[in-house]
C-alpha positions in Angstrom: 0.0 -0.1 0.0 1.4 3.4 -0.9 2.6 5.4 2.0 0.1 8.3 2.9 2.4 11.3 3.5 -0.5 13.5 4.2 -1.2 11.7 7.4 2.3 11.7 8.5 2.7 15.6 7.9 -0.6 16.5 9.2 -0.3 19.1 11.9 3.4 19.8 11.3 4.3 23.4 11.0 7.3 23.8 8.8 8.3 27.1 10.8 8.0 25.4 14.2 10.6 22.5 14.5 9.1 21.6 18.0 6.0 20.5 16.2 8.1 17.8 14.7 9.3 16.6 18.0 5.6 16.5 19.3 4.5 14.5 16.3 7.4 12.0 16.8 6.6 11.6 20.5 2.8 10.9 19.6 4.0 7.4 18.6 1.7 5.1 20.4 4.9 3.1 21.6 6.0 6.0 23.6 2.6 7.0 25.3 2.5 7.7 29.0 3.0 4.6 31.2 0.1 2.8 32.9 0.2 1.1 36.2 1.3 -2.4 34.9 4.1 -0.8 32.7 6.5 0.3 35.4 8.9 -2.1 33.8 8.5 -3.7 30.1 10.5 -6.9 30.3 8.6 -8.7 27.5 8.6 -5.6 25.3 11.6 -3.7 23.9 9.6 -1.4 21.9 7.6 0.3 24.9 9.4 3.3 25.7 7.1 6.0 27.6 8.3 9.5 26.9 5.5 11.7 28.8 4.3 13.3 25.5 1.9 15.4 27.5 4.8 17.5 28.9 5.8 18.5 25.1 2.9 20.9 25.5 5.1 23.2 27.4 8.8 22.1 26.7 10.4 23.6 23.8 13.0 21.7 21.7 13.2 24.2 19.0 16.2 25.8 20.5 19.5 24.8 22.2 19.3 23.9 25.8 21.6 25.7 28.3 24.1 23.6 30.3 22.2 24.6 33.4 19.3 22.5 32.4 21.4 19.3 31.5 19.8 17.4 34.7 16.2 18.7 34.2 13.1 17.6 32.6 13.9 19.0 29.0 17.1 16.8 29.0 15.6 13.6 30.4 12.7 13.4 27.9 14.9 14.8 25.0 17.3 12.0 25.4 14.5 9.4 25.7 13.2 10.6 22.6 16.5 10.7 20.8 17.4 7.1 22.0 14.2 6.0 20.3 15.4 7.6 17.2 18.7 5.8 17.2 17.2 2.5 18.4 14.5 2.6 15.5 17.3 1.8 13.2 18.8 -1.2 15.1 17.0 -4.8 15.4 15.4 -5.6 18.7 13.2 -8.7 19.2 11.0 -9.5 22.2 11.7 -12.6 24.3 8.2 -14.1 23.7 5.3 -13.6 21.2 2.5 -11.4 22.4 0.0 -8.8 21.4 1.7 -5.7 23.0 5.2 -6.2 21.6 3.6 -6.9 18.3 1.5 -3.8 18.3 4.3 -1.6 19.7 6.9 -3.1 17.4 4.7 -2.3 14.5 4.6 1.2 15.5 8.3 1.4 16.4 9.4 0.2 13.0 6.7 1.6 10.6 7.4 4.1 7.9 5.7 6.9 9.8 8.1 6.4 12.7 11.2 6.2 10.4 10.2 9.5 8.5 9.5 11.4 11.7 12.7 10.0 13.4 14.6 11.5 10.6 12.9 14.9 10.9 13.2 14.9 14.8 16.7 13.7 15.0 18.5 17.1 14.1 16.2 19.1 16.2 16.8 17.0 19.3 20.7 17.0 18.7 20.7 20.5 18.5 18.8 21.1 21.5 20.6 18.4 23.6 24.3 18.8 22.3 24.9 22.4 21.3 25.7 23.0 25.1 29.0 21.3 24.6 30.4 24.1 22.7 30.4 26.2 25.6 31.2 23.5 28.2 34.3 22.2 26.3 37.9 23.3 27.2 39.9 23.6 24.1 43.0 21.5 23.6 45.2 24.6 23.1 47.3 23.2 20.5 46.9 21.1 17.3 50.0 19.2 18.0 49.6 15.4 18.2 52.0 15.4 21.2 49.8 17.8 23.2 46.7 15.4 22.6 48.6 12.3 23.5 49.7 14.0 26.9 46.1 14.9 27.7 45.0 11.4 26.9 47.7 9.9 29.2 46.9 12.2 32.1 43.2 11.6 31.9 43.7 7.7 31.9 46.1 8.1 35.0 43.6 10.4 36.8 40.7 8.2 36.2 42.8 5.1 37.5 43.6 7.0 40.7 40.2 8.6 41.4 37.2 6.5 41.5 34.0 8.4 40.6 31.9 9.4 43.6 28.9 7.3 42.3 31.0 4.1 43.2 32.0 5.0 46.6 28.4 6.3 47.4 26.9 3.1 46.3 29.2 1.1 48.6 28.3 3.4 51.5 24.6 3.2 51.3 22.4 1.4 53.8 20.7 -0.8 51.2 23.5 -1.8 48.9 21.5 -4.3 47.0 19.2 -1.5 45.9 22.0 0.7 45.2 24.0 -2.0 43.2 20.7 -2.8 41.3 20.3 0.9 40.3 23.9 1.2 39.1 23.3 -1.9 37.0 20.2 -0.2 35.4 22.3 2.7 34.5 25.0 0.7 33.0 22.3 -1.3 30.9 21.2 2.2 29.6 24.5 3.1 28.0 26.8 0.1 27.7 25.0 -1.7 25.0 24.1 1.6 23.2 27.9 2.5 23.1 28.8 -0.8 21.6 25.8 -0.4 19.1 27.2 2.9 18.2 30.6 1.4 17.6 29.3 -1.3 15.4 27.5 1.3 13.3 30.5 3.4 13.0 32.3 0.3 11.7 29.9 0.0 8.5 31.6 1.4 5.3 34.4 1.2 3.0 37.3 3.3 4.2 40.2 1.1 4.9 42.3 2.5 2.1 42.3 5.9 3.8 42.1 4.7 7.4 43.7 1.3 7.4 43.0 -1.1 10.2 40.4 0.8 12.1 37.4 -0.8 10.7 38.8 -4.0 12.1 39.5 -2.3 15.5 35.8 -1.2 15.6 34.6 -4.5 14.5 36.6 -6.5 17.1 35.2 -4.1 19.7 31.7 -4.9 18.7 32.4 -8.5 18.3 34.0 -8.7 21.9 30.9 -7.2 23.3 28.7 -9.7 21.5 30.7 -12.5 22.9 30.2 -11.2 26.4 26.3 -11.6 26.1 26.1 -14.4 28.7 28.3 -12.5 31.2 26.1 -9.5 30.8 23.0 -11.7 31.2 24.3 -13.4 34.3 25.1 -9.9 35.9 21.5 -8.8 35.0 20.1 -12.1 36.6 22.1 -11.4 39.9 20.0 -8.1 40.2 16.9 -10.0 39.3 16.6 -8.1 36.0 15.9 -9.2 32.5 18.0 -8.8 29.3 15.2 -7.4 27.2 16.3 -4.0 25.5 14.7 -1.0 27.4 13.0 -3.4 30.0 13.6 -0.8 32.7 13.3 2.2 30.6 11.6 4.4 33.3 14.5 4.1 35.6 17.3 5.1 33.2 18.7 8.6 34.3 18.8 11.1 31.5 22.6 11.2 31.9 22.9 7.4 31.4 20.9 7.7 28.1 23.1 11.0 27.2 26.3 8.9 27.4 24.9 6.3 24.9 23.2 8.9 22.7 26.5 11.0 22.5 28.2 8.1 20.7 25.2 7.3 18.7 25.0 10.9 17.5 28.6 10.9 16.4 28.5 7.5 14.6 25.1 8.2 13.1 26.2 11.5 11.6 29.1 10.1 9.3 30.7 13.5 9.0 31.6 13.4 12.6 33.9 10.5 12.3 36.9 11.9 14.0 34.7 13.2 17.0 33.4 9.7 17.3 37.0 8.2 17.5 37.7 10.7 20.2 34.6 9.9 22.3 35.2 6.0 21.6 38.7 6.5 23.0 37.3 8.2 26.1 34.8 5.4 26.5 37.6 2.7 26.5 39.5 4.7 29.2 36.4 4.9 31.3 35.9 1.1 31.0 39.4 0.5 31.8 39.1 2.7 35.0 35.6 2.1 36.0 35.3 -1.6 35.3 36.8 -2.8 38.6 34.6 -0.3 40.4 31.5 -1.4 38.8 32.6 -5.2 39.6 33.1 -4.2 43.2 29.8 -2.5 43.4 27.9 -5.6 42.0 29.9 -8.1 44.1 29.1 -6.2 47.1 25.5 -5.6 46.5 24.4 -8.7 44.3 26.9 -11.2 45.4 28.3 -12.0 42.1 32.0 -11.4 40.9 31.5 -10.7 37.3 34.2 -11.2 34.6 32.2 -8.9 32.2 34.7 -6.2 32.5 37.8 -8.1 32.3 37.7 -8.3 28.5 35.7 -5.2 27.9 38.3 -2.9 29.7 41.4 -4.1 28.4 43.5 -1.0 28.0 47.2 -0.5 29.0 48.6 2.9 29.4 51.6 1.8 27.2 49.3 1.3 24.3 47.6 4.8 24.4 50.2 6.7 22.5 50.2 3.9 19.7 46.3 3.8 19.6 46.1 7.7 19.2 48.6 7.5 16.5 46.6 4.8 14.8 43.4 6.6 15.1 44.5 10.2 14.3 47.6 10.1 12.0 45.7 9.0 8.8 43.1 11.5 9.6 45.7 14.3 9.7 46.7 13.4 6.1 43.0 13.8 5.2 42.0 16.9 7.3 45.0 18.5 8.4 45.5 19.7 11.9 41.8 19.9 12.5 41.8 16.3 12.7 43.6 16.7 16.2 41.1 19.3 17.2 38.0 17.3 16.2 39.4 14.0 17.8 39.9 16.0 21.0 36.5 17.6 20.7 34.8 14.1 20.8 37.2 13.1 23.6 36.3 16.2 25.7 32.8 16.0 25.2 32.4 12.4 26.3 34.4 13.3 29.4 31.9 16.0 30.2 29.0 13.6 29.9 30.8 11.2 32.2 31.4 13.6 34.8 27.8 14.8 34.6 26.6 11.2 34.8 28.8 10.6 38.1 27.3 13.6 39.7 23.8 12.6 38.9 24.0 9.1 39.7 25.7 9.9 43.0 22.9 12.2 44.0 20.2 9.9 43.0 21.8 7.2 45.1 22.0 9.4 48.2 18.5 10.5 47.9 17.1 7.1 47.2 18.9 5.7 50.2 17.6 8.4 52.6 13.8 8.5 51.9 13.1 8.5 55.5 15.4 11.5 56.0 13.6 13.3 53.3 10.2 12.5 54.8 11.5 14.2 57.9 12.8 17.2 56.1 9.3 17.4 54.3 7.5 17.6 57.6 9.9 20.2 58.8 9.7 22.4 55.6 5.9 22.1 55.8 5.7 23.2 59.4 8.0 26.2 58.6 5.8 27.3 55.7 2.7 27.0 58.0 4.1 28.5 61.0 5.5 31.5 59.1 2.5 31.7 56.8 5.0 31.7 53.8 3.3 31.7 50.4 4.8 29.3 47.9 3.8 28.0 44.4 1.7 25.0 44.7 0.4 22.3 42.3 -2.5 20.1 43.2 -3.4 16.9 41.6 -6.6 14.6 41.9 -5.9 11.3 40.4 -7.9 8.0 40.2 -7.0 4.4 41.0 -4.1 3.2 39.1 -3.4 6.5 37.4 0.3 6.4 36.9 2.8 9.2 36.6 5.7 8.1 34.2 8.9 8.7 35.9 10.1 12.2 35.6 12.3 14.9 37.3 11.2 18.2 38.5 12.9 21.4 37.5 12.7 22.6 41.1 12.7 21.3 44.7 9.2 20.1 45.6 7.3 18.4 48.5 4.7 15.8 47.8 1.9 15.9 50.5 -0.7 13.5 50.3 -4.1 15.0 51.6 -6.4 11.9 50.8 -5.8 8.5 49.5 -2.9 6.2 48.9 -0.2 6.1 46.2 3.0 4.1 45.6 6.1 6.2 45.0 8.9 4.4 43.3 12.6 5.1 42.1 14.0 1.6 41.7 12.8 -2.0 40.7 13.8 -3.1 44.2 10.7 -1.8 46.2 7.9 0.8 46.1 7.2 3.4 48.9 3.7 3.5 50.2 2.3 6.9 51.0 -1.0 7.3 53.0 -3.0 10.3 54.2 -0.8 13.0 55.8 2.5 11.5 54.3 4.9 13.9 52.9 8.4 13.6 51.2 10.9 16.1 49.8 11.9 15.5 46.2 15.1 17.6 45.2 15.5 18.9 41.8 16.4 16.4 39.1 15.6 13.4 41.1 14.0 10.7 39.1 10.8 9.1 40.4 7.3 8.1 39.5 4.1 7.3 41.2 0.8 5.0 41.1 -2.5 5.8 42.8 -3.6 2.8 44.9 -6.9 4.2 46.3 -10.1 4.9 44.4 -8.9 8.5 44.2 -6.0 10.3 45.6 -5.5 14.1 46.2 -1.9 15.5 46.7 -0.2 18.7 46.7 3.2 19.7 45.5 4.5 22.9 47.0 7.6 24.2 45.2 10.4 25.1 47.6 12.8 28.0 46.7 16.5 27.2 46.7 16.9 29.6 49.7 14.4 27.5 51.9 15.7 24.3 50.6 19.1 25.1 51.8 18.0 26.0 55.3 17.0 22.3 55.8 
């Protein structure tokens, strides 16, 4: 049957790029989550985006770095991952009506066309901030680049990320290790898929040996499938792609999306190679730390990182030469600058991820403390008759809020009814009438109503007041 383009382009405003993003997000596979869809272990295509929020979010212009942990970034990276993944093969573990229906929507021509239109809009919104965040190399000399790569490698080996030490210091280390595993599953397979995509093509005459290097990297990952699966099973998780979609931090998606962006846009080949090298350095440094967290919290000593993270300091200079020297003959000195750009941008996302994951782990491990803080804040507001902005919600049984973050600190105060509050696969937190909790800015969470109806309020807490408590 001929494709009906009029249906696809209906409602699109050629002068409003945001309308393209809205049309893409309207895919039925991306609809808001329902109560039974907190996880989607049998359906790799079901990826809730919270499309209703696009009524007030604007993706038509670049996002400032200050919003890199806020809602626009989270939903933007969810949508962009769906763009990239629609060009890859995913299969459900078993047959079923839901994956068949959502798979048809995920892979149909309408989604392919809207993906192609939405990709540059989302990429501009999400990645332009890197131009201002990046520290220039300062010289196009290859020796300078090698020194920076070596120094970063040494620093990462010496300084474990805060997220790992935080996970090892939590009260509920199984919950922390499970959440860390969820984040790994959000970017490790994506990074390898981006590498596999980058390998495709005929370029050996100009860049000898690198296609084999990229293919070997992807082949190594494919050969580690059983190790990866065993690690997920230790966390009582399934290996289905996007099974825990709602629990991926925006920064976890961003790390994979950055590599996808550079490999998908073929003109960014030097930048991709720089980002890939950074990813290999991160794996070499973080592999033992991931393994320690998983052994401590899940009781499994995994060998997954033994092969994936193989990178010796003595090999770094030779690897940089192998990746960059042939490109210098093609692009001149800008090859060094472009390679460094990819390297520096990947480092920025990795640092942001460490900060984001650290704060999420700390908050999730101290919900009782944040309940007490909420009580104190509420009393402070009432006693001093302070007026704050307030959102009120009245929701019915099983109404579900797809996981999200807030752009400001908020209290959740249940006036009537019951709800489940959740931020991990390990457990849900029950809130009843009168219960309160403080949700700091950018902390990922969702909720489901348990009673026939639930009324709850969300006072917005100014930064100055938040710091007092």
